[in-house]
RODO-2510 file (C-alpha; in nm, 4 decimals, decimal comma):
residues 580
     n   res          X          Y          Z
     1     m     1,6481    -5,4504    -1,8337
     2     a     1,3353    -5,6288    -1,7238
     3     f     1,0669    -5,7245    -1,9709
     4     k     0,7168    -5,7945    -1,8391
     5     p     0,5242    -6,0423    -2,0587
     6     a     0,1699    -5,9510    -2,1570
     7     k    -0,1267    -6,1452    -2,0234
     8     w    -0,2377    -6,4529    -2,2159
     9     p    -0,4875    -6,5369    -2,3547
    10     r    -0,5973    -6,2075    -2,5106
    11     k    -0,7378    -6,0753    -2,8355
    12     l    -0,4672    -6,0634    -3,1039
    13     r    -0,4119    -5,8379    -3,4025
    14     s    -0,5256    -6,1108    -3,6448
    15     t    -0,8741    -6,1151    -3,4916
    16     e    -0,9380    -5,7851    -3,6712
    17     w    -0,9479    -6,0000    -3,9855
    18     f    -1,0574    -6,3455    -3,8681
    19     g    -1,2272    -6,3172    -3,5280
    20     g    -1,5991    -6,2706    -3,5804
    21     t    -1,9140    -6,3543    -3,7775
    22     s    -1,9620    -6,0379    -3,9794
    23     r    -1,9562    -6,0319    -4,3571
    24     d    -1,5998    -5,8943    -4,3490
    25     h    -1,4692    -6,1668    -4,1152
    26     i    -1,6298    -6,4382    -4,3283
    27     y    -1,4818    -6,2761    -4,6392
    28     h    -1,1279    -6,2961    -4,4963
    29     r    -1,1624    -6,6503    -4,3629
    30     s    -1,3411    -6,8047    -4,6577
    31     w    -1,0788    -6,7023    -4,9095
    32     m    -0,8012    -6,8375    -4,6864
    33     k    -0,9881    -7,1685    -4,6659
    34     n    -0,9521    -7,2326    -5,0389
    35     q    -0,6037    -7,3565    -4,9426
    36     g    -0,7552    -7,6429    -4,7444
    37     l    -0,7248    -7,4853    -4,3993
    38     p    -0,9459    -7,6246    -4,1201
    39     d    -1,1772    -7,4081    -3,9085
    40     d    -0,9756    -7,4341    -3,5889
    41     l    -0,6772    -7,2468    -3,7372
    42     f    -0,8947    -6,9349    -3,7076
    43     d    -0,9792    -6,9834    -3,3388
    44     g    -0,7688    -6,6918    -3,2095
    45     r    -0,4319    -6,8651    -3,2062
    46     p    -0,1253    -6,6586    -3,3138
    47     v    -0,0995    -6,6120    -3,6894
    48     i     0,2698    -6,6086    -3,7787
    49     g     0,4035    -6,4738    -4,1066
    50     i     0,7147    -6,6277    -4,2584
    51     c     0,8687    -6,3402    -4,4525
    52     n     1,0781    -6,5206    -4,7146
    53     t     1,3493    -6,3646    -4,9308
    54     w     1,3958    -6,6873    -5,1268
    55     s     1,4909    -6,6238    -5,4886
    56     q     1,7017    -6,8022    -5,7462
    57     l     1,8302    -6,4571    -5,8398
    58     t     1,9619    -6,4254    -5,4842
    59     p     2,1991    -6,7248    -5,4710
    60     c     2,2727    -6,6758    -5,0995
    61     n     1,9024    -6,7305    -5,0264
    62     a     1,8183    -7,0000    -5,2815
    63     h     1,7813    -7,2649    -5,0070
    64     l     1,5373    -7,0709    -4,7879
    65     r     1,2298    -7,2635    -4,9045
    66     d     1,3513    -7,5624    -4,7038
    67     l     1,4158    -7,3472    -4,3957
    68     a     1,0653    -7,2021    -4,4259
    69     e     0,9221    -7,5538    -4,3961
    70     r     1,1303    -7,6093    -4,0814
    71     v     0,9997    -7,2848    -3,9346
    72     k     0,6437    -7,3980    -4,0071
    73     h     0,6994    -7,7219    -3,8139
    74     g     0,8002    -7,5195    -3,5083
    75     i     0,5055    -7,2813    -3,5389
    76     y     0,2532    -7,5647    -3,5664
    77     e     0,4113    -7,7464    -3,2689
    78     a     0,3772    -7,4359    -3,0517
    79     g     0,0114    -7,3880    -3,1442
    80     g     0,0471    -7,1170    -3,4060
    81     f    -0,0850    -7,0785    -3,7596
    82     p     0,2016    -7,0228    -4,0118
    83     v     0,1571    -6,8344    -4,3404
    84     e     0,4515    -6,7878    -4,5767
    85     f     0,4796    -6,4870    -4,8068
    86     p     0,7452    -6,3478    -5,0436
    87     v     0,9056    -6,0058    -5,0336
    88     f     1,1506    -5,8266    -5,2613
    89     s     1,4852    -6,0084    -5,2459
    90     t     1,7944    -5,7913    -5,2871
    91     g     2,0534    -6,0247    -5,4413
    92     e     2,3984    -5,8750    -5,3977
    93     s     2,5700    -6,0688    -5,6765
    94     t     2,3088    -6,0163    -5,9478
    95     l     2,1196    -5,6914    -5,8873
    96     r     2,2212    -5,3783    -6,0793
    97     p     2,3166    -5,1030    -6,0343
    98     t     2,3648    -5,2203    -5,6734
    99     a     2,1559    -5,4068    -5,4169
   100     m     2,1968    -5,1130    -5,1794
   101     m     1,9776    -4,9004    -5,4050
   102     f     1,6893    -5,1388    -5,3316
   103     r     1,7395    -5,1929    -4,9580
   104     n     1,4918    -4,9172    -4,8767
   105     l     1,2444    -5,0461    -5,1353
   106     a     1,2643    -5,3944    -4,9837
   107     s     1,2121    -5,2503    -4,6355
   108     m     0,8992    -5,0713    -4,7560
   109     d     0,7746    -5,3951    -4,9138
   110     v     0,8259    -5,5778    -4,5827
   111     e     0,6671    -5,3000    -4,3773
   112     e     0,3525    -5,2806    -4,5863
   113     a     0,3250    -5,6591    -4,6309
   114     i     0,3250    -5,6982    -4,2526
   115     r     0,1039    -5,3985    -4,1789
   116     g    -0,1585    -5,4853    -4,4386
   117     t    -0,2017    -5,8553    -4,3528
   118     p    -0,3426    -6,0470    -4,0513
   119     l    -0,0143    -6,1272    -3,8762
   120     d     0,0529    -6,1363    -3,5031
   121     g     0,4218    -6,2121    -3,5387
   122     v     0,6749    -6,2633    -3,8150
   123     v     0,9811    -6,4789    -3,8836
   124     l     1,2312    -6,2931    -4,1013
   125     l     1,4089    -6,5385    -4,3358
   126     v     1,7234    -6,3650    -4,4577
   127     g     2,0766    -6,4313    -4,5785
   128     c     2,2215    -6,2116    -4,8511
   129     d     2,3736    -5,8788    -4,7482
   130     k     2,0818    -5,6339    -4,7794
   131     t     1,8044    -5,8822    -4,7013
   132     t     1,8912    -5,8786    -4,3302
   133     p     1,8800    -5,5010    -4,2738
   134     s     1,5843    -5,4457    -4,5066
   135     l     1,3688    -5,7011    -4,3238
   136     l     1,4757    -5,5699    -3,9833
   137     m     1,3973    -5,2129    -4,0933
   138     g     1,0544    -5,3088    -4,2238
   139     a     0,9620    -5,5190    -3,9203
   140     a     1,0849    -5,2496    -3,6803
   141     s     0,8620    -4,9948    -3,8533
   142     v     0,5490    -5,2039    -3,7842
   143     d     0,6737    -5,3259    -3,4435
   144     i     0,5002    -5,6617    -3,4058
   145     p     0,6898    -5,9592    -3,2516
   146     s     0,9682    -6,0576    -3,4943
   147     i     1,2593    -6,3012    -3,5013
   148     v     1,5445    -6,3369    -3,7524
   149     v     1,6522    -6,6690    -3,9056
   150     t     1,9499    -6,6444    -4,1417
   151     g     2,0319    -6,8943    -4,4136
   152     g     2,3886    -6,9471    -4,2948
   153     p     2,7260    -6,9300    -4,4711
   154     m     2,8639    -7,1546    -4,7440
   155     l     3,1184    -7,4259    -4,6711
   156     n     3,4848    -7,3348    -4,7069
   157     g     3,6215    -7,2994    -5,0559
   158     w     3,9483    -7,4777    -5,1399
   159     f     4,1865    -7,4264    -5,4340
   160     q     4,5364    -7,5688    -5,4726
   161     g     4,5433    -7,6555    -5,1021
   162     e     4,4459    -7,3033    -4,9959
   163     r     4,1254    -7,1854    -4,8258
   164     v     3,9261    -6,9751    -5,0686
   165     g     3,7077    -6,7071    -4,9134
   166     s     3,4099    -6,5829    -5,1120
   167     g     3,4789    -6,2322    -5,2358
   168     t     3,8133    -6,1993    -5,0588
   169     h     3,9888    -6,4360    -5,2987
   170     l     3,8043    -6,2947    -5,5970
   171     w     3,9759    -5,9600    -5,5295
   172     k     4,3047    -6,1332    -5,4457
   173     f     4,3117    -6,3545    -5,7550
   174     s     4,2036    -6,0693    -5,9828
   175     e     4,4934    -5,8558    -5,8606
   176     a     4,7290    -6,1542    -5,8984
   177     v     4,6276    -6,1905    -6,2646
   178     k     4,6956    -5,8191    -6,3269
   179     a     5,0322    -5,8531    -6,1517
   180     g     5,1270    -6,1525    -6,3671
   181     e     5,1376    -6,3869    -6,0660
   182     m     4,8386    -6,6006    -6,1758
   183     t     4,7238    -6,7125    -6,5193
   184     q     4,3765    -6,6464    -6,6540
   185     e     4,3298    -7,0230    -6,6821
   186     e     4,4058    -7,0678    -6,3111
   187     f     4,1624    -6,7861    -6,2281
   188     l     3,8849    -6,9630    -6,4211
   189     e     3,9724    -7,2925    -6,2537
   190     a     3,9489    -7,1263    -5,9110
   191     e     3,5942    -7,0091    -5,9904
   192     a     3,4533    -7,3559    -5,9209
   193     a     3,6139    -7,3567    -5,5756
   194     m     3,4647    -7,0285    -5,4602
   195     s     3,0989    -7,1211    -5,4057
   196     r     3,0638    -7,4943    -5,3512
   197     s     2,7508    -7,5158    -5,1344
   198     p     2,4308    -7,3220    -5,0643
   199     g     2,4631    -7,0225    -4,8343
   200     s     2,6006    -6,6714    -4,8115
   201     c     2,9648    -6,5624    -4,8105
   202     n     3,1909    -6,7752    -4,5928
   203     t     3,4141    -6,4819    -4,5012
   204     m     3,3257    -6,2134    -4,2479
   205     g     3,1635    -6,0238    -4,5322
   206     t     2,8467    -5,8226    -4,5045
   207     a     2,6123    -6,1246    -4,4975
   208     s     2,7991    -6,2907    -4,2094
   209     t     2,8425    -5,9533    -4,0400
   210     m     2,4715    -5,8731    -4,0552
   211     a     2,3839    -6,2227    -3,9318
   212     s     2,6133    -6,1460    -3,6388
   213     m     2,4553    -5,8038    -3,5936
   214     a     2,1061    -5,9593    -3,5780
   215     e     2,2264    -6,1960    -3,3060
   216     a     2,4183    -5,9252    -3,1173
   217     l     2,1124    -5,6982    -3,1272
   218     g     1,9137    -5,9790    -2,9669
   219     m     1,6879    -6,0291    -3,2705
   220     a     1,7956    -6,3904    -3,3419
   221     l     1,8393    -6,6950    -3,1217
   222     s     2,1858    -6,7353    -2,9720
   223     g     2,4198    -6,9228    -3,2075
   224     n     2,2220    -6,8422    -3,5217
   225     a     2,4879    -6,6400    -3,7037
   226     a     2,7573    -6,8951    -3,7850
   227     i     2,5858    -7,2314    -3,8474
   228     p     2,6719    -7,3368    -4,2064
   229     a     2,3799    -7,3417    -4,4473
   230     v     2,4105    -7,7172    -4,5096
   231     d     2,4578    -7,8176    -4,1450
   232     s     2,1540    -7,9952    -3,9954
   233     r     2,1723    -7,7567    -3,7012
   234     r     2,0702    -7,4725    -3,9347
   235     r     1,7379    -7,6529    -3,9810
   236     v     1,7127    -7,7082    -3,6065
   237     i     1,7491    -7,3386    -3,5248
   238     a     1,4862    -7,2565    -3,7880
   239     h     1,2528    -7,5071    -3,6200
   240     l     1,3233    -7,3629    -3,2746
   241     s     1,2703    -7,0079    -3,4012
   242     g     0,9274    -7,1146    -3,5274
   243     r     0,8418    -7,2365    -3,1795
   244     r     0,9816    -6,9262    -3,0159
   245     i     0,7917    -6,6682    -3,2235
   246     v     0,4595    -6,8117    -3,1014
   247     q     0,5597    -6,7490    -2,7405
   248     m     0,6903    -6,4031    -2,8323
   249     v     0,3418    -6,3179    -2,9618
   250     k     0,1829    -6,4441    -2,6411
   251     d     0,4310    -6,2347    -2,4388
   252     d     0,4031    -5,9381    -2,6810
   253     l     0,7829    -5,9151    -2,7049
   254     k     0,8387    -5,6655    -2,9881
   255     p     1,1382    -5,5170    -3,1733
   256     s     1,0995    -5,1920    -2,9765
   257     d     1,1545    -5,3926    -2,6542
   258     i     1,4762    -5,5429    -2,7910
   259     l     1,6248    -5,2749    -3,0170
   260     t     1,7343    -5,0367    -2,7414
   261     r     2,0390    -4,8116    -2,7333
   262     e     2,2112    -5,0769    -2,5185
   263     a     2,1448    -5,3385    -2,7869
   264     f     2,2974    -5,1183    -3,0574
   265     e     2,6047    -5,0579    -2,8407
   266     n     2,6404    -5,4351    -2,8019
   267     a     2,6204    -5,4763    -3,1793
   268     i     2,8782    -5,2033    -3,2460
   269     r     3,1238    -5,3645    -3,0060
   270     t     3,0574    -5,7072    -3,1510
   271     n     3,1280    -5,5713    -3,4976
   272     g     3,4693    -5,4580    -3,3786
   273     a     3,5453    -5,7932    -3,2178
   274     i     3,4568    -5,9919    -3,5306
   275     g     3,6245    -5,7536    -3,7778
   276     g     3,2841    -5,6921    -3,9341
   277     s     3,1961    -5,5125    -4,2541
   278     t     3,1857    -5,1343    -4,2843
   279     n     2,8394    -5,1852    -4,4349
   280     a     2,7141    -5,2587    -4,0836
   281     v     2,7572    -4,8878    -4,0062
   282     i     2,4984    -4,7800    -4,2617
   283     h     2,2575    -5,0615    -4,1812
   284     l     2,2584    -5,0207    -3,8034
   285     l     2,2115    -4,6448    -3,8378
   286     a     1,9093    -4,7106    -4,0597
   287     i     1,7590    -4,9753    -3,8284
   288     a     1,8073    -4,7461    -3,5280
   289     g     1,6292    -4,4680    -3,7155
   290     r     1,3250    -4,6917    -3,7669
   291     v     1,2822    -4,7424    -3,3908
   292     g     1,3616    -4,3826    -3,2998
   293     i     1,7043    -4,4476    -3,1464
   294     d     1,9364    -4,1509    -3,2013
   295     l     2,2444    -4,3430    -3,3164
   296     s     2,5272    -4,1561    -3,4880
   297     l     2,8688    -4,2099    -3,6419
   298     d     3,0168    -4,0683    -3,3218
   299     d     2,8494    -4,3518    -3,1293
   300     w     3,0213    -4,6000    -3,3586
   301     d     3,3574    -4,4462    -3,2772
   302     k     3,2960    -4,4136    -2,9017
   303     a     3,1462    -4,7592    -2,8490
   304     g     3,3742    -4,9503    -3,0842
   305     r     3,7098    -4,7737    -3,0751
   306     d     3,8922    -4,9817    -2,8141
   307     i     3,7511    -5,3221    -2,9112
   308     p     4,0196    -5,5760    -3,0084
   309     t     3,9456    -5,7822    -3,3195
   310     i     3,9627    -6,1385    -3,1905
   311     v     3,7942    -6,3362    -3,4696
   312     n     4,0640    -6,4640    -3,7042
   313     l     3,8558    -6,4685    -4,0237
   314     m     3,9072    -6,3399    -4,3747
   315     p     3,9369    -6,0678    -4,4874
   316     s     4,1110    -5,9605    -4,1638
   317     g     4,2498    -6,3044    -4,0708
   318     k     4,2987    -6,6515    -4,2171
   319     y     3,9963    -6,8723    -4,1365
   320     l     3,6359    -6,8874    -4,2604
   321     m     3,2879    -6,9122    -4,1115
   322     e     3,2975    -7,2917    -4,0922
   323     e     3,5867    -7,2802    -3,8450
   324     f     3,4190    -6,9946    -3,6591
   325     f     3,1133    -7,2119    -3,5997
   326     y     3,3195    -7,5112    -3,4888
   327     a     3,5073    -7,2864    -3,2439
   328     g     3,1829    -7,1809    -3,0755
   329     g     3,0629    -6,8967    -3,2959
   330     l     2,9321    -6,5578    -3,1927
   331     p     2,8231    -6,6577    -2,8381
   332     v     3,1919    -6,6993    -2,7487
   333     v     3,2713    -6,3514    -2,8807
   334     i     2,9816    -6,1968    -2,6881
   335     k     3,0927    -6,3778    -2,3721
   336     r     3,4445    -6,2345    -2,4168
   337     l     3,2987    -5,8848    -2,4424
   338     g     3,1019    -5,9456    -2,1242
   339     e     3,4082    -6,0691    -1,9373
   340     a     3,5968    -5,7564    -2,0492
   341     g     3,3221    -5,5233    -1,9259
   342     m     3,2291    -5,4285    -2,2820
   343     l     2,8755    -5,5701    -2,2917
   344     n     2,5397    -5,4422    -2,1773
   345     k     2,4635    -5,7741    -2,0106
   346     d     2,0984    -5,7054    -1,9268
   347     a     1,9886    -5,6362    -2,2842
   348     i     1,6813    -5,8479    -2,3576
   349     t     1,6759    -6,0882    -2,6541
   350     v     1,4122    -6,2738    -2,8565
   351     s     1,4678    -6,5755    -2,6323
   352     g     1,3239    -6,3797    -2,3390
   353     e     1,6599    -6,4113    -2,1628
   354     t     1,9234    -6,1429    -2,1225
   355     m     2,2207    -6,1400    -2,3539
   356     w     2,4522    -6,2472    -2,0721
   357     d     2,2366    -6,5353    -1,9543
   358     q     2,2508    -6,6780    -2,3057
   359     v     2,6291    -6,6828    -2,3360
   360     k     2,7824    -6,7013    -1,9881
   361     d     2,8438    -7,0785    -2,0020
   362     v     2,9679    -7,1202    -2,3609
   363     k     3,3218    -7,2417    -2,4375
   364     n     3,5846    -7,1565    -2,6975
   365     w     3,6951    -7,4725    -2,8769
   366     n     3,9693    -7,3169    -3,0911
   367     e     4,1778    -7,0245    -2,9682
   368     d     4,3450    -6,9858    -3,3069
   369     v     4,0068    -6,8943    -3,4557
   370     i     3,8638    -6,6917    -3,1658
   371     l     4,1807    -6,5390    -3,0254
   372     p     4,2723    -6,4348    -2,6718
   373     a     4,2719    -6,0548    -2,6390
   374     e     4,6510    -6,0463    -2,6085
   375     k     4,6783    -6,2115    -2,9518
   376     a     4,4134    -5,9947    -3,1203
   377     l     4,4510    -5,9179    -3,4905
   378     t     4,4382    -5,5513    -3,3927
   379     s     4,4022    -5,3974    -3,0490
   380     q     4,1705    -5,1268    -3,1841
   381     g     3,9280    -5,2940    -3,4218
   382     g     3,5836    -5,1578    -3,4727
   383     i     3,5220    -4,8915    -3,7309
   384     a     3,7359    -4,5781    -3,7381
   385     v     3,5223    -4,2684    -3,7974
   386     l     3,7298    -3,9972    -3,9651
   387     k     3,6439    -3,6297    -3,9898
   388     g     3,8033    -3,3217    -4,1383
   389     n     3,7592    -3,0710    -4,4175
   390     l     3,7338    -3,3558    -4,6711
   391     a     3,4589    -3,5302    -4,4749
   392     p     3,2760    -3,2794    -4,2504
   393     n     3,0006    -3,5323    -4,1718
   394     g     3,2394    -3,8236    -4,1428
   395     a     3,3956    -4,1131    -4,3301
   396     v     3,4791    -4,4663    -4,2167
   397     l     3,7714    -4,7073    -4,2350
   398     k     3,8089    -5,0662    -4,1149
   399     p     4,1403    -5,0871    -3,9246
   400     s     4,1497    -5,4673    -3,9111
   401     a     4,1550    -5,4837    -4,2940
   402     a     4,4012    -5,1956    -4,3441
   403     s     4,7812    -5,1852    -4,3699
   404     p     4,9450    -5,0528    -4,0501
   405     h     5,2080    -4,8557    -4,2408
   406     l     4,9377    -4,6589    -4,4242
   407     m     4,7310    -4,5615    -4,1198
   408     q     4,9190    -4,2310    -4,1132
   409     h     4,9953    -4,1226    -4,4668
   410     k     5,0157    -3,8096    -4,6803
   411     g     5,0067    -3,8376    -5,0559
   412     r     4,9230    -3,6784    -5,3887
   413     a     4,5641    -3,7233    -5,5079
   414     v     4,4941    -3,9115    -5,8286
   415     v     4,1286    -3,8345    -5,9044
   416     f     3,8641    -4,0371    -6,0832
   417     e     3,5443    -3,8407    -6,1453
   418     d     3,3280    -4,1537    -6,1382
   419     i     3,3602    -4,5300    -6,1760
   420     d     3,3640    -4,5109    -6,5567
   421     d     3,6522    -4,2631    -6,5431
   422     y     3,8369    -4,5029    -6,3115
   423     k     3,7841    -4,7981    -6,5457
   424     a     3,9022    -4,5952    -6,8449
   425     k     4,2279    -4,4858    -6,6788
   426     i     4,3417    -4,7437    -6,4259
   427     n     4,5113    -4,9906    -6,6628
   428     d     4,6929    -4,7214    -6,8621
   429     d     5,0663    -4,7281    -6,7888
   430     a     5,0726    -4,3565    -6,8753
   431     l     4,8620    -4,2790    -6,5661
   432     d     5,0714    -4,0595    -6,3360
   433     i     5,0477    -4,2692    -6,0200
   434     d     5,2696    -4,4593    -5,7798
   435     e     5,2231    -4,6333    -5,4464
   436     t     5,2620    -4,3091    -5,2474
   437     c     4,9572    -4,1535    -5,4125
   438     v     4,6032    -4,1395    -5,2753
   439     m     4,3365    -4,2712    -5,5129
   440     v     4,0180    -4,0612    -5,5006
   441     l     3,6865    -4,1777    -5,6482
   442     k     3,3898    -3,9385    -5,6729
   443     n     3,0171    -3,9629    -5,7459
   444     c     2,9625    -4,3130    -5,6101
   445     g     2,7569    -4,2232    -5,3015
   446     p     2,3826    -4,2736    -5,2423
   447     k     2,2755    -4,0128    -5,4991
   448     g     2,5775    -4,0317    -5,7243
   449     y     2,5963    -4,3926    -5,8394
   450     p     2,2915    -4,4110    -5,7697
   451     g     2,2631    -4,6392    -5,4699
   452     m     2,6196    -4,6293    -5,3380
   453     s     2,7835    -4,9310    -5,4970
   454     e     3,0639    -5,1445    -5,3531
   455     v     3,3398    -4,9939    -5,5659
   456     g     3,5361    -4,8162    -5,2936
   457     n     3,8066    -5,0840    -5,2822
   458     m     3,9402    -4,9769    -5,6203
   459     g     4,1847    -5,2227    -5,7732
   460     l     4,5395    -5,0878    -5,7894
   461     p     4,7009    -4,9966    -6,1230
   462     p     4,8935    -5,2884    -6,2822
   463     k     5,2211    -5,0963    -6,2877
   464     v     5,2028    -5,0620    -5,9067
   465     l     5,0961    -5,4255    -5,8550
   466     k     5,3926    -5,5441    -6,0618
   467     k     5,6233    -5,3838    -5,8036
   468     g     5,4766    -5,6195    -5,5413
   469     i     5,2670    -5,3433    -5,3831
   470     t     4,9300    -5,4753    -5,2586
   471     d     4,7756    -5,1713    -5,0872
   472     m     4,7371    -4,7993    -5,1316
   473     v     4,5223    -4,5370    -4,9598
   474     r     4,1891    -4,5101    -5,1395
   475     i     3,9141    -4,2565    -5,0629
   476     s     3,5590    -4,2418    -5,1966
   477     d     3,1942    -4,1820    -5,1120
   478     a     3,1220    -4,5420    -5,2107
   479     r     3,0955    -4,8594    -5,0030
   480     m     3,3088    -5,1715    -5,0262
   481     s     3,2230    -5,5362    -4,9908
   482     g     3,2677    -5,6760    -4,6425
   483     t     3,4826    -5,9431    -4,8052
   484     a     3,7313    -5,6803    -4,9275
   485     y     4,0461    -5,5487    -4,7610
   486     g     4,2853    -5,2558    -4,7768
   487     t     4,3400    -4,9051    -4,6444
   488     v     4,0152    -4,7794    -4,7848
   489     v     3,8291    -4,4682    -4,6655
   490     l     3,4587    -4,5039    -4,7408
   491     h     3,1192    -4,3310    -4,7062
   492     t     3,2780    -3,9844    -4,7286
   493     s     2,9978    -3,7451    -4,6327
   494     p     2,8541    -3,5261    -4,7711
   495     e     2,8976    -3,7217    -5,0932
   496     a     3,0329    -3,5630    -5,4110
   497     a     2,6957    -3,5652    -5,5884
   498     a     2,5505    -3,3607    -5,3024
   499     g     2,8281    -3,1024    -5,3266
   500     g     3,0519    -3,2347    -5,0508
   501     p     3,4206    -3,1351    -5,0458
   502     l     3,5124    -3,4646    -5,2152
   503     a     3,3536    -3,3200    -5,5303
   504     v     3,6226    -3,0527    -5,5674
   505     v     3,9396    -3,2545    -5,5048
   506     k     4,1849    -3,2106    -5,7950
   507     d     4,4747    -3,4158    -5,9269
   508     g     4,7872    -3,3196    -5,7349
   509     d     4,6133    -3,2023    -5,4167
   510     m     4,7820    -3,3380    -5,1055
   511     i     4,5622    -3,5460    -4,8749
   512     e     4,6504    -3,6489    -4,5212
   513     l     4,5105    -3,9626    -4,3564
   514     d     4,5634    -3,9928    -3,9801
   515     v     4,3604    -4,2860    -3,8472
   516     p     4,4912    -4,2772    -3,4860
   517     n     4,3750    -3,9155    -3,4616
   518     r     4,0612    -3,9812    -3,6692
   519     k     4,1540    -3,7177    -3,9265
   520     i     4,1082    -3,6892    -4,3031
   521     h     4,2368    -3,3601    -4,4429
   522     l     4,2564    -3,1964    -4,7861
   523     d     4,5670    -2,9790    -4,7739
   524     i     4,4316    -2,6566    -4,9228
   525     s     4,3278    -2,3332    -4,7542
   526     e     3,9722    -2,2701    -4,6343
   527     e     3,9491    -1,9870    -4,8863
   528     e     4,0498    -2,2143    -5,1740
   529     l     3,8067    -2,4860    -5,0636
   530     s     3,5215    -2,2343    -5,0342
   531     a     3,5976    -2,0935    -5,3792
   532     r     3,6010    -2,4392    -5,5382
   533     l     3,2711    -2,5331    -5,3731
   534     a     3,1123    -2,2072    -5,4909
   535     d     3,2110    -2,2893    -5,8510
   536     w     3,1012    -2,6550    -5,8319
   537     k     2,8188    -2,7846    -6,0487
   538     p     2,6760    -3,1382    -6,0263
   539     s     2,7832    -3,3753    -6,3011
   540     h     2,6040    -3,6963    -6,2046
   541     h     2,2950    -3,8175    -6,3892
   542     v     1,9615    -3,7464    -6,2179
   543     p     1,7024    -4,0181    -6,3002
   544     d     1,3924    -3,8975    -6,4796
   545     s     1,1266    -4,1171    -6,3206
   546     g     1,0360    -4,4319    -6,1301
   547     y     1,1901    -4,5669    -5,8150
   548     a     1,5329    -4,4377    -5,9181
   549     r     1,3992    -4,0797    -5,9069
   550     l     1,2251    -4,1389    -5,5742
   551     f     1,5511    -4,2807    -5,4391
   552     h     1,7574    -3,9864    -5,5626
   553     d     1,5160    -3,7279    -5,4252
   554     h     1,4676    -3,8794    -5,0804
   555     v     1,7773    -4,0785    -4,9847
   556     q     1,9768    -3,9330    -4,6980
   557     g     2,3524    -3,9363    -4,6533
   558     a     2,5577    -4,2398    -4,5558
   559     d     2,6341    -4,0736    -4,2229
   560     t     2,2698    -4,1190    -4,1176
   561     g     2,2112    -4,4632    -4,2707
   562     a     2,1075    -4,3738    -4,6282
   563     d     1,7408    -4,4325    -4,5428
   564     f     1,4628    -4,2240    -4,6965
   565     d     1,3873    -3,8964    -4,5219
   566     f     1,0184    -3,9866    -4,4847
   567     l     1,0780    -4,3254    -4,3168
   568     k     1,2846    -4,2480    -4,0075
   569     g     1,1082    -4,2995    -3,6750
   570     c     0,7606    -4,3155    -3,8302
   571     r     0,5710    -4,6340    -3,7460
   572     g     0,2036    -4,5401    -3,7777
   573     s    -0,0846    -4,7765    -3,7036
   574     a    -0,0126    -5,1502    -3,6937
   575     v    -0,3731    -5,2307    -3,7910
   576     p    -0,5024    -5,0574    -4,1059
   577     k    -0,8729    -5,0081    -4,1691
   578     d    -1,0728    -5,2800    -4,3444
   579     s    -1,1894    -5,1821    -4,6931
   580     h    -1,4754    -5,4324    -4,7281
***
């Protein structure tokens, strides 16, 4: 689709603050000048914000200060005026009760920080899982020129001669300890091998997935997603992004020009090809809502159903992000989609080029990492969207991380009313459970947890693990880490805390999972289900005050992106009134 650049030079948004001789203009400029800024920085050139999620409490993003300096170099070179500012940083590994609870808060912080300050364009410095969607959501709501720069993944972990994937091996080693296959001392020794450099998870977890989604949407420069955090080329792409955002402002190339339905379809298909995280479903639905694109779970199933998973990375495969980068990274995957007729080739990107023009000449340097289609990890990757009387609004499953023999399964429900109930029961050998059962976890959705924590990949009971069993069907209204694996049904909607059918499942109920036919069914009569729902009363805690109460009262279901009901498709004015 053609994009027509705006005329240049012209009056920019920042001139509302800096471009005149009135008392108000002098007020804005003079305070900025206490930082030692010369007069000519206020001459009408593009003012570029560097929106930085650096925080030592967000380990994935703890190196972003250096990248911000690289971005500044590029902005200055291109004739812009860079200003760095902090926003709320949602650290996945440290933030309780879950970083997802604060994604919407962070997006509001970003939106208002951009709207209320004299910025003509913004560079979004992201890395950790929720920082990428929250900054994209906030920037999309204001709709000024924006470009994503991610911090990049960690280097490979290694332990006892084996690649160690962040997250993936944490779950694996933890289960091995419970099964008696690994000692606690070995587990503690492995800890030092898991995170041995700056950066986000080195598996195709949510951070790497969302970096890939930003690139597939066209919101980051081609090749951005996979460059390791410590590779010098990560600094180069930050520098180049700084240059590029200045030209984007001159051209007036905005998120609304890039984030089209075609771009979201490209991202959905890319997610299938890379074996991306189920969290991408919620985040892309929320981002689409901010730009007024009517994206649904059904679109995820239609666009992504027949996409082969060709990236051989943990948790679906055996390699890590380092090898993915060396093989050619995401541009190779996008080229493969284009060659297979699965790409909207004319989608515009932040580079000003079409998606296809960016990738058509790239090469695959390792076909064991980025596989030929005939050797795909699964012929139908993507995200399976399941519906039925247990999930009227839908649930999701990641086929590339699931066990083929469990994709059609019927078993007896073993119910946990919430995560505390699960923790109290799961290690008890008296628990009536075996590998044929279906584990059901309630009250862990957006309202129920609150925030929808990554607890859906429930660990198996020790007495099952000791048999050598490594997977069972698990169903919940929770999320799971993109680094996790298993036959796990997630995001069941409506959630239990909102009175969805999941809330009334009982121990002993039979549940049928049929992934090929996209079905999830509670085997009781309609009359029985209606009677149970009529008798249901909520049992989850409702927060009394503060952000937690605002979240509970306004968060929507996972099937629509778990955004707030008052934020979807509502951009408002990009230039607020001056108060002086």
